[in-house]
ROZAVEX-330364 format. One line per 8 residues: number of its first residue (from 1); their letters; for each residue x, y, z of N, C-alpha, C. Coordinates in steps of 0.05 Angstrom, whole numbers. Layout:
// ROZAVEX-330364
NUM) A) X/Y/Z/X/Y/Z/X/Y/Z ~ ...
***
This chain:
// ROZAVEX-330364
1) XXXXXXXX) 497/217/-98/468/217/-94/462/203/-67 ~ 448/215/-47/443/204/-22/424/182/-24 ~ 422/164/-5/403/141/-3/377/152/5 ~ 354/140/-3/328/151/7/327/147/37 ~ 314/165/51/312/165/80/289/182/88 ~ 281/175/113/261/191/126/266/194/156 ~ 260/217/164/264/226/193/240/236/206 ~ 235/228/231/213/239/246/216/271/250
9) XXXXXXXX) 197/284/253/198/315/255/216/321/280 ~ 228/345/280/242/357/302/224/360/325 ~ 199/366/318/177/369/341/174/345/356 ~ 172/322/343/168/295/356/192/289/374 ~ 215/293/361/241/288/375/245/305/400 ~ 238/330/397/239/347/421/220/340/442 ~ 197/329/435/177/319/455/191/296/471 ~ 203/280/457/218/256/472/238/267/492
17) XXXXXXXX) 254/289/481/275/299/497/262/312/523 ~ 238/326/518/226/338/542/216/319/559 ~ 205/295/552/198/275/569/221/264/587 ~ 244/261/572/268/251/587/277/271/610 ~ 277/297/602/284/319/619/268/317/645 ~ 242/315/641/221/315/663/228/292/681 ~ 233/271/669/238/246/686/265/247/700 ~ 285/260/689/309/263/703/307/281/725
25) XXXXXXXX) 288/299/724/283/319/747/264/305/768 ~ 257/281/765/240/266/785/211/267/779 ~ 202/278/758/172/280/752/164/253/739 ~ 137/246/747/126/220/732/104/232/715 ~ 106/226/689/87/236/670/65/215/664 ~ 43/227/659/20/211/648/8/226/626 ~ -2/209/604/-18/223/585/-46/224/590 ~ -56/247/590/-83/251/594/-102/251/568
33) XXXXXXXX) -91/262/546/-105/261/520/-83/266/498 ~ -90/259/473/-74/263/452/-58/239/442 ~ -42/241/422/-24/220/412/-3/212/432 ~ 3/187/429/20/174/449/45/159/435 ~ 60/171/418/84/157/405/103/144/421 ~ 106/154/447/128/143/465/115/124/486 ~ 89/120/484/74/100/502/77/105/530 ~ 72/133/536/72/139/565/48/125/578
41) XXXXXXXX) 49/124/606/27/113/619/1/131/615 ~ -22/120/609/-44/135/605/-64/136/627 ~ -76/159/633/-92/162/657/-112/141/660 ~ -127/133/639/-146/115/641/-137/85/651 ~ -109/81/649/-98/58/660/-95/56/688 ~ -97/82/701/-91/85/728/-118/85/745 ~ -137/102/734/-162/106/748/-179/126/735 ~ -199/138/751/-215/157/742/-205/186/750
49) XXXXXXXX) -211/205/733/-201/232/740/-226/250/747 ~ -220/269/763/-241/286/774/-227/314/781 ~ -242/336/778/-229/360/785/-226/360/814 ~ -203/376/823/-196/375/851/-180/401/858 ~ -189/414/881/-176/442/889/-146/435/892 ~ -131/456/884/-101/456/889/-87/437/867 ~ -102/422/851/-91/408/829/-111/410/805 ~ -100/401/782/-117/403/759/-137/379/762
57) XXXXXXXX) -128/355/769/-145/329/771/-136/315/795 ~ -155/300/807/-148/278/826/-152/250/811 ~ -133/233/817/-141/206/807/-153/187/827 ~ -173/174/820/-189/157/841/-193/130/831 ~ -198/115/850/-206/85/843/-235/86/837 ~ -245/61/829/-275/61/823/-293/70/846 ~ -284/63/871/-300/73/893/-295/100/903 ~ -280/117/889/-277/144/895/-252/150/912
65) XXXXXXXX) -237/130/921/-214/137/937/-194/150/920 ~ -181/172/932/-160/188/915/-133/173/920 ~ -120/166/898/-95/153/899/-73/172/888 ~ -78/194/874/-59/211/866/-70/235/852 ~ -54/254/841/-61/279/831/-48/282/803 ~ -61/296/785/-49/306/760/-47/334/757 ~ -24/344/749/-20/374/745/-6/377/717 ~ -13/398/702/-6/398/675/22/403/672
73) XXXXXXXX) 34/390/652/65/391/648/68/401/620 ~ 54/391/600/55/400/572/26/394/560 ~ 9/416/566/-18/414/557/-20/411/526 ~ -4/422/511/-4/418/483/-4/388/474 ~ 10/374/488/14/343/483/-2/328/501 ~ -18/341/518/-36/325/536/-22/310/557 ~ 4/320/564/19/308/585/16/321/614 ~ 12/304/634/9/315/660/28/300/681
81) XXXXXXXX) 38/316/703/55/306/724/37/291/743 ~ 44/268/751/29/251/769/44/252/798 ~ 29/257/816/41/256/843/22/237/861 ~ 33/217/874/15/199/889/3/215/914 ~ -21/207/923/-32/217/949/-14/207/971 ~ -18/221/993/-4/212/1020/-8/181/1026 ~ 14/169/1030/16/143/1037/10/122/1014 ~ 6/133/991/-1/116/966/25/111/952
89) XXXXXXXX) 28/89/939/49/79/923/44/89/894 ~ 67/93/878/64/96/851/49/73/837 ~ 29/78/821/20/55/803/43/43/790 ~ 41/14/786/62/0/773/67/9/744 ~ 47/17/728/50/24/701/67/50/700 ~ 66/68/721/83/89/722/110/84/731 ~ 113/66/751/139/58/764/156/44/743 ~ 142/29/726/159/13/706/165/28/680
97) XXXXXXXX) 155/53/677/158/65/652/189/76/650 ~ 199/73/626/225/87/618/222/97/591 ~ 228/123/590/230/135/564/247/120/544 ~ 240/114/520/255/99/501/280/118/491 ~ 300/103/483/326/113/475/322/115/441 ~ 332/137/430/333/143/402/353/123/390 ~ 344/112/366/361/95/347/354/101/318 ~ 372/92/302/367/95/274/364/68/259
105) XXXXXXXX) 351/66/237/346/41/224/360/43/196 ~ 373/21/190/383/18/162/370/-5/148 ~ 357/-1/126/341/-19/112/355/-26/85 ~ 361/-53/82/371/-63/59/350/-71/40 ~ 345/-58/19/322/-62/-1/328/-90/-14 ~ 352/-98/-20/355/-125/-33/349/-148/-15 ~ 357/-146/10/353/-168/28/327/-166/46 ~ 316/-142/44/291/-136/61/295/-138/89
113) XXXXXXXX) 321/-132/98/327/-133/128/331/-104/137 ~ 319/-99/160/324/-74/175/342/-79/197 ~ 361/-63/202/381/-66/224/383/-43/241 ~ 383/-46/268/388/-24/286/411/-31/302 ~ 432/-13/304/457/-21/319/460/2/338 ~ 463/-4/363/466/17/384/484/2/406 ~ 509/13/408/528/0/425/534/-28/417 ~ 532/-45/436/536/-73/429/511/-89/421
121) XXXXXXXX) 488/-75/421/462/-86/413/456/-83/384 ~ 448/-105/372/439/-105/344/412/-117/342 ~ 393/-103/332/366/-115/328/360/-115/298 ~ 351/-136/288/342/-140/259/314/-147/258 ~ 302/-139/235/276/-145/227/278/-156/198 ~ 267/-179/191/270/-192/167/242/-191/152 ~ 244/-194/127/220/-195/111/204/-168/110 ~ 218/-146/112/206/-119/112/194/-114/84
129) XXXXXXXX) 171/-104/83/159/-95/59/173/-68/47 ~ 195/-73/34/212/-52/26/200/-32/5 ~ 176/-40/-3/164/-23/-25/142/-4/-15 ~ 137/-6/12/119/12/25/133/38/30 ~ 120/59/37/131/85/43/149/83/67 ~ 171/99/67/191/95/90/177/105/115 ~ 159/124/115/148/132/141/129/112/151 ~ 115/95/134/100/74/143/118/52/154
137) XXXXXXXX) 138/46/141/158/25/152/168/32/180 ~ 176/57/182/186/66/208/165/64/230 ~ 141/72/224/118/68/244/116/39/253 ~ 118/20/232/115/-8/239/138/-17/254 ~ 160/-9/250/185/-19/265/182/-8/292 ~ 173/18/296/170/28/325/148/13/340 ~ 129/4/325/107/-13/338/119/-39/347 ~ 136/-51/332/149/-75/339/170/-71/362
145) XXXXXXXX) 184/-49/361/202/-42/383/189/-42/411 ~ 166/-29/409/150/-25/434/139/-51/444 ~ 127/-67/424/115/-92/431/136/-114/443 ~ 160/-111/431/183/-129/443/195/-117/467 ~ 186/-95/478/197/-82/502/226/-78/500 ~ 236/-66/476/263/-62/473/275/-38/486 ~ 256/-19/491/268/8/504/277/26/483 ~ 273/22/456/284/40/435/260/51/421
153) XXXXXXXX) 266/74/408/250/88/390/264/98/367 ~ 255/89/343/270/95/318/261/122/308 ~ 278/141/304/272/167/294/279/172/265 ~ 295/154/252/304/158/227/308/132/214 ~ 302/128/186/307/105/171/320/113/145 ~ 342/97/137/354/101/112/353/74/96 ~ 348/77/73/346/51/56/370/51/37 ~ 382/28/37/404/21/18/390/10/-7
161) XXXXXXXX) 391/23/-30/378/13/-54/388/-13/-62 ~ 369/-28/-75/378/-54/-86/389/-49/-116 ~ 417/-56/-119/430/-48/-144/416/-60/-169 ~ 400/-81/-164/387/-93/-186/357/-85/-189 ~ 351/-64/-174/322/-55/-174/313/-47/-201 ~ 330/-36/-219/322/-26/-245/311/-48/-262 ~ 322/-72/-257/313/-95/-273/287/-108/-262 ~ 275/-99/-242/252/-111/-230/227/-95/-235
169) XXXXXXXX) 206/-108/-232/179/-97/-242/173/-67/-235 ~ 181/-61/-209/177/-34/-198/205/-24/-188 ~ 218/-7/-205/244/4/-197/243/25/-176 ~ 218/41/-174/218/61/-155/199/55/-129 ~ 197/30/-125/179/22/-102/154/13/-111 ~ 144/-9/-98/120/-22/-107/95/-5/-98 ~ 76/-2/-113/50/13/-105/33/-4/-85 ~ 15/9/-73/-1/-4/-55/-30/4/-62
177) XXXXXXXX) -50/-17/-58/-76/-11/-62/-90/-9/-33 ~ -112/9/-32/-125/13/-5/-155/12/-11 ~ -170/4/8/-198/6/5/-213/18/30 ~ -195/29/46/-206/41/74/-201/22/95 ~ -198/-5/92/-194/-22/113/-164/-37/111 ~ -155/-41/86/-132/-55/84/-113/-40/65 ~ -85/-49/66/-64/-38/47/-51/-65/36 ~ -50/-67/10/-38/-91/-4/-17/-81/-22
185) XXXXXXXX) 5/-96/-25/26/-89/-44/16/-97/-69 ~ 22/-84/-91/15/-89/-117/36/-102/-135 ~ 29/-126/-150/50/-137/-165/45/-129/-194 ~ 22/-119/-204/17/-110/-229/-10/-97/-233 ~ -16/-84/-255/-41/-71/-260/-44/-64/-289 ~ -70/-61/-296/-76/-51/-324/-103/-36/-321 ~ -104/-12/-328/-129/4/-326/-134/24/-349 ~ -157/32/-355/-166/53/-375/-159/80/-364
193) XXXXXXXX) -161/100/-383/-157/127/-373/-178/136/-353 ~ -201/124/-354/-223/131/-335/-220/113/-311 ~ -199/101/-308/-193/84/-286/-207/57/-282 ~ -223/49/-303/-235/22/-299/-213/3/-301 ~ -214/-17/-282/-193/-36/-277/-196/-61/-291 ~ -176/-69/-307/-178/-94/-321/-159/-116/-310 ~ -139/-108/-295/-125/-129/-283/-110/-116/-258 ~ -110/-133/-237/-95/-123/-212/-85/-147/-200
201) XXXXXXXX) -56/-147/-195/-43/-169/-178/-36/-157/-152 ~ -41/-169/-129/-35/-162/-102/-21/-182/-86 ~ -8/-175/-65/4/-195/-46/-2/-184/-19 ~ -12/-204/-1/-19/-194/26/-31/-220/40 ~ -42/-215/64/-54/-235/80/-80/-241/67 ~ -91/-267/69/-114/-274/56/-139/-257/63 ~ -142/-250/88/-164/-235/99/-163/-208/86 ~ -139/-197/82/-138/-170/67/-147/-171/39
209) XXXXXXXX) -137/-193/25/-143/-196/-2/-176/-203/-4 ~ -186/-217/15/-215/-220/14/-232/-193/18 ~ -220/-176/35/-232/-150/38/-233/-135/14 ~ -208/-136/-2/-208/-121/-28/-229/-135/-48 ~ -230/-162/-49/-248/-175/-66/-279/-164/-61 ~ -285/-164/-35/-312/-154/-28/-316/-128/-39 ~ -297/-108/-38/-299/-82/-49/-305/-82/-79 ~ -292/-101/-91/-294/-102/-123/-318/-114/-130
217) XXXXXXXX) -329/-135/-114/-354/-148/-121/-378/-130/-115 ~ -375/-112/-97/-398/-90/-93/-395/-67/-111 ~ -375/-68/-128/-371/-46/-148/-362/-20/-135 ~ -350/-20/-113/-342/5/-100/-314/11/-108 ~ -309/38/-111/-284/46/-119/-263/42/-97 ~ -237/39/-104/-215/41/-85/-191/54/-99 ~ -168/55/-87/-148/71/-100/-119/58/-95 ~ -103/65/-114/-74/55/-112/-55/81/-108
225) XXXXXXXX) -37/76/-93/-17/97/-88/10/89/-101 ~ 19/106/-121/44/103/-135/60/125/-131 ~ 83/122/-118/101/142/-112/90/166/-100 ~ 72/160/-82/59/181/-65/35/193/-80 ~ 28/185/-104/6/197/-117/-17/176/-121 ~ -42/185/-114/-65/168/-114/-77/163/-142 ~ -86/139/-149/-100/133/-174/-124/119/-165 ~ -148/129/-173/-174/117/-166/-180/93/-186
233) XXXXXXXX) -191/72/-174/-197/48/-191/-226/44/-189 ~ -239/36/-213/-267/30/-213/-271/0/-221 ~ -283/-17/-206/-283/-44/-217/-303/-48/-241 ~ -297/-67/-258/-315/-76/-279/-333/-96/-266 ~ -353/-104/-283/-375/-122/-271/-364/-150/-261 ~ -346/-162/-277/-338/-188/-268/-309/-195/-270 ~ -296/-208/-253/-269/-217/-252/-266/-246/-246 ~ -245/-256/-257/-234/-282/-247/-210/-277/-228
241) XXXXXXXX) -210/-292/-207/-191/-289/-185/-175/-315/-183 ~ -149/-314/-183/-132/-336/-176/-114/-331/-153 ~ -107/-351/-138/-92/-349/-113/-65/-367/-118 ~ -44/-356/-105/-19/-372/-101/-9/-368/-72 ~ -8/-389/-56/3/-385/-30/30/-378/-29 ~ 41/-362/-11/70/-354/-6/78/-360/22 ~ 80/-388/27/85/-396/54/108/-384/70 ~ 129/-375/57/150/-362/70/145/-334/82
249) XXXXXXXX) 122/-323/70/116/-297/80/87/-296/92 ~ 77/-319/99/49/-320/109/29/-304/94 ~ 35/-303/66/16/-285/49/7/-301/26 ~ -10/-288/9/-17/-300/-15/-13/-280/-38 ~ -7/-292/-61/-9/-274/-87/-35/-280/-100 ~ -49/-257/-106/-75/-260/-120/-76/-242/-144 ~ -89/-253/-164/-95/-235/-187/-122/-234/-195 ~ -133/-209/-200/-159/-205/-210/-159/-196/-239
257) XXXXXXXX) -171/-213/-257/-170/-207/-284/-199/-207/-296 ~ -205/-183/-307/-233/-178/-317/-240/-195/-339 ~ -264/-206/-341/-275/-221/-362/-269/-210/-389 ~ -270/-185/-393/-264/-173/-418/-235/-179/-427 ~ -217/-185/-409/-189/-192/-414/-184/-220/-421 ~ -205/-236/-419/-202/-266/-421/-218/-277/-446 ~ -203/-290/-463/-217/-300/-486/-240/-318/-480 ~ -264/-316/-493/-286/-331/-485/-303/-322/-460
265) XXXXXXXX) -292/-303/-445/-309/-294/-421/-323/-269/-424 ~ -317/-255/-446/-335/-230/-452/-363/-236/-459 ~ -380/-218/-460/-408/-223/-466/-415/-201/-486 ~ -436/-207/-502/-446/-187/-521/-454/-161/-506 ~ -459/-160/-482/-465/-134/-471/-440/-116/-466 ~ -416/-129/-468/-392/-114/-463/-385/-94/-486 ~ -381/-69/-480/-372/-50/-500/-345/-52/-510 ~ -328/-65/-493/-299/-65/-498/-288/-92/-490
273) XXXXXXXX) -264/-101/-501/-249/-121/-493/-220/-113/-490 ~ -204/-124/-473/-177/-118/-471/-158/-141/-477 ~ -133/-133/-482/-113/-152/-489/-89/-146/-473 ~ -78/-167/-457/-58/-161/-438/-32/-180/-444 ~ -8/-170/-437/16/-185/-440/29/-185/-414 ~ 38/-210/-404/50/-210/-378/81/-219/-381 ~ 94/-211/-361/123/-220/-359/123/-252/-355 ~ 144/-263/-369/149/-291/-366/129/-310/-382
281) XXXXXXXX) 112/-296/-399/94/-313/-415/104/-313/-445 ~ 90/-330/-460/97/-332/-489/94/-306/-504 ~ 111/-294/-517/107/-268/-527/119/-246/-512 ~ 126/-248/-486/136/-226/-470/161/-215/-479 ~ 176/-228/-495/202/-217/-506/198/-196/-527 ~ 173/-197/-541/165/-176/-559/136/-171/-553 ~ 131/-153/-535/101/-148/-527/88/-135/-549 ~ 96/-119/-566/81/-105/-588/73/-126/-607
289) XXXXXXXX) 91/-144/-614/83/-166/-632/61/-185/-620 ~ 64/-189/-594/44/-206/-581/18/-193/-582 ~ 16/-167/-575/-10/-153/-576/-23/-153/-602 ~ -7/-151/-624/-16/-152/-651/-28/-178/-658 ~ -15/-200/-647/-24/-229/-653/-52/-233/-639 ~ -52/-223/-613/-78/-225/-598/-100/-210/-611 ~ -92/-186/-621/-111/-168/-634/-129/-182/-656 ~ -115/-196/-674/-130/-211/-696/-148/-232/-684
297) XXXXXXXX) -134/-247/-664/-149/-271/-654/-176/-262/-639 ~ -173/-239/-622/-196/-231/-607/-216/-217/-625 ~ -210/-201/-647/-227/-192/-666/-245/-214/-676 ~ -232/-236/-686/-246/-259/-699/-267/-268/-679 ~ -260/-267/-652/-279/-277/-631/-302/-259/-628 ~ -296/-233/-629/-317/-214/-623/-333/-202/-646 ~ -323/-201/-670/-336/-190/-692/-350/-210/-708 ~ -371/-201/-724/-387/-218/-741/-370/-223/-768
305) XXXXXXXX) -354/-204/-775/-338/-206/-801/-312/-222/-797 ~ -305/-235/-815/-278/-252/-811/-255/-232/-816 ~ -233/-236/-799/-209/-219/-801/-186/-238/-807 ~ -172/-234/-828/-150/-255/-834/-124/-242/-824 ~ -105/-261/-815/-81/-252/-807/-63/-231/-822 ~ -66/-237/-848/-53/-217/-865/-59/-188/-864 ~ -82/-183/-853/-92/-155/-850/-81/-141/-824 ~ -67/-156/-807/-59/-147/-781/-46/-119/-780
313) XXXXXXXX) -25/-116/-800/-11/-92/-796/-26/-66/-805 ~ -42/-70/-828/-57/-48/-836/-81/-42/-819 ~ -96/-61/-810/-118/-57/-791/-109/-47/-766 ~ -86/-56/-755/-75/-47/-731/-69/-16/-731 ~ -57/-7/-753/-48/20/-756/-74/37/-760 ~ -93/28/-774/-119/42/-777/-135/44/-752 ~ -135/23/-737/-149/24/-713/-138/40/-692 ~ -111/44/-691/-99/66/-676/-106/93/-683
321) XXXXXXXX) -105/96/-708/-112/126/-715/-141/133/-712 ~ -158/113/-713/-188/121/-708/-194/117/-678 ~ -176/109/-665/-178/105/-635/-198/81/-629 ~ -201/63/-648/-217/38/-643/-202/22/-622 ~ -176/26/-622/-160/13/-600/-145/36/-586 ~ -142/31/-560/-127/50/-543/-110/35/-522 ~ -89/48/-516/-68/35/-498/-81/35/-468 ~ -78/15/-453/-82/14/-426/-57/24/-411
329) XXXXXXXX) -62/36/-387/-40/40/-368/-32/14/-354 ~ -6/7/-356/1/-20/-345/25/-14/-327 ~ 31/-34/-312/57/-34/-294/60/-59/-280 ~ 84/-63/-270/92/-89/-256/93/-112/-274 ~ 79/-134/-268/82/-159/-283/66/-157/-309 ~ 49/-137/-312/35/-132/-336/51/-111/-354 ~ 61/-121/-376/80/-104/-390/67/-89/-415 ~ 43/-98/-424/29/-84/-447/0/-91/-446
337) XXXXXXXX) -16/-73/-457/-44/-78/-456/-59/-57/-472 ~ -81/-65/-486/-96/-47/-502/-126/-53/-499 ~ -140/-32/-504/-172/-36/-502/-181/-34/-530 ~ -200/-52/-537/-213/-53/-563/-243/-45/-559 ~ -250/-25/-575/-280/-13/-574/-297/-30/-593 ~ -313/-46/-580/-329/-64/-598/-353/-47/-609 ~ -358/-25/-600/-382/-10/-612/-373/5/-635 ~ -347/6/-642/-337/20/-664/-348/6/-690
345) XXXXXXXX) -347/20/-711/-355/10/-738/-334/-4/-752 ~ -326/-29/-744/-306/-42/-754/-313/-51/-783 ~ -337/-56/-790/-345/-62/-817/-336/-41/-837 ~ -343/-15/-830/-336/9/-846/-306/10/-847 ~ -292/6/-826/-262/8/-827/-249/-12/-847 ~ -259/-36/-846/-250/-58/-862/-256/-50/-893 ~ -282/-41/-897/-289/-35/-927/-271/-10/-936 ~ -264/7/-918/-248/30/-928/-222/21/-934
353) XXXXXXXX) -208/5/-917/-182/-8/-922/-184/-23/-949 ~ -205/-38/-954/-208/-54/-981/-208/-35/-1003 ~ -222/-15/-1000/-226/4/-1022/-199/19/-1028 ~ -185/25/-1008/-159/38/-1013/-137/18/-1018 ~ -143/-8/-1019/-125/-28/-1027/-102/-32/-1007 ~ -107/-25/-983/-88/-31/-959/-91/-58/-950 ~ -115/-71/-956/-119/-101/-949/-133/-110/-973 ~ -128/-137/-977/-142/-151/-1001/-153/-176/-992
361) XX) -174/-184/-1008/-186/-210/-1003/-175/-230/-1023 ~ -162/-251/-1013/-150/-270/-1031/-170/-287/-1046
***
């Protein structure tokens, strides 16, 4: 089975080859409009454009002096040939431009290191977010290659999978949440079928997490992307938020837990409460038993009638059949979760079980 990989389209690669051919023939290219993946000099960096007889455009200074001309080279991509006016030098931004050379990236998921090897040159990027989509990672690497003025452009990325990935919270890549302004890696989640969110753990820069918090406080929806599929989230009225700095990565780990999921935080206005089990906590080795233990404890907190521990098995099975309790969709560091309907007729359910002899009063 081949490793996961992503390649730029042949159209984009052919565009770079076309730029290189034109430059080999002695033409100087300028981007007049459109996308600029290879960071060609752009016309606005040189001067103003105006229609001119014999050429598509003339390039002028602010005072109207003509310094060069533009003639179409590849109108589909907005590229034009630049020729200097008589006795005028090439603008420095054009003179210095070199079309980047193609390279490939190998990303080690276990070490989070991306490596580019070309000839005797080796370029590495550490701390890569290996759980993002490969096309996003490749775009970020290309941005860094340009910022560092390396002269390279990565057209392909291949990821060497982490052999221990299956034992980690997300074996197929970490989801991300987005609110239109930021993307944050997800460490765990728990939500209802209707996408009301009971728990969310994220990692990112503090400003990004604050942006997400503002979205949740305003009750605005946002979404999570899991394996390329979007899931819409709808915030509940109130959350507790906790922070944990991650100095090695200049990031923070933050968790949002709905009041309905916290003992003593729910209010009589809440129609539901939720029970969650997390990795590394007491009871995590047997999540089903831990949920059942919490079930009795939280019912005694929320209901007017007393619920004794000996009723746990019978009441649990009856509550599932009547859908008084329902499973939450969970993932990551949240390994189990259920939703309890407080509007359900628990008194009637307990009375029925007593009549049937499935539970008894000592």
